[in-house]
N, C-alpha and C positions, 0 to 999 in steps of 0.2 A: 464482475461488479453486479451488485444487486441495488435497485433503486430504494431499497429500505434503509439503506445507511445513509442515502442524502436525504431520505424524509425525517428522519431522527435527527440529523443534524440541522435541517430548517426549523424542527418543532421547538428546538432550544430557543430558536427567535420567534417564537409565537407562530409559526407555520410561514415564514417569510419565503416568498416565490423568488426573490433575487438571491437567497442563501441557497435555496435548491438548486435553481438553474445554474448558479456558478459551480457549485458541488460536482453536478451532473457534467458540465464541460471539463472540470478539472479530471474527474474520474474517467471520462471518456478520452481524454488527451493522454492520460497515463497508462490507459489501456491500449491505446493504438500504439503508443511507442514502445510498449514492453513487448509486443507481440513477436518483433522480429528476433528479439534476444533471447527469447524463453527457452529456447531449444539447447542455447548455450550454458544454461545455469544447470548446475551439478542436480540431479534428482534429489538428494536428500534435501539440499537446500529450498529447492522449488515446493516440495511436499512439507517442509518446515514452514515457509513463510506463507504458503496457501492457507495452511491453517491459522497463523497468525493475522491473516488479514480477514480470515472468518470471524475470528474472535472480535477483532475490532469492526464489526459489522458488515463485513462483505465489501471493504474498501480496498479498490485497486491502489490506492495512494499508499496505504499501510503496508500492502503487499511488496510494492516497489521499496519503500522506506526499509523494510526487513531485510529484501534482498541486497540492498546497499550496504547495509550496516553490515550483514554476515559478509559480504564480498572484501570490505574494509578490514574486517576482522581477521579473515584469513591471509591477508596480503600484508600482514605486519604484526610485529611482536611488541607486545606492551611491556615494560619491566617496571617494578615499584622503585619509586625514588624516594630515598630517605630524607 
């Protein structure tokens, strides 16, 4: 996680300290919760989602969202319904 992500989010709200602090708390919680399962994520998914998180501004929340969606996609098969 980089603090720049939360700074950019807070700037949308004219530099709100409340938004910045809330963002940092959320990012820290996601980071702490993700550490324990990181090694169990397939390397290809880890690398891909890490890049997605970086594109999103360095957000661990975006990285986790990517991992959750990729995991869901690999565990189910969608079919087109007419």
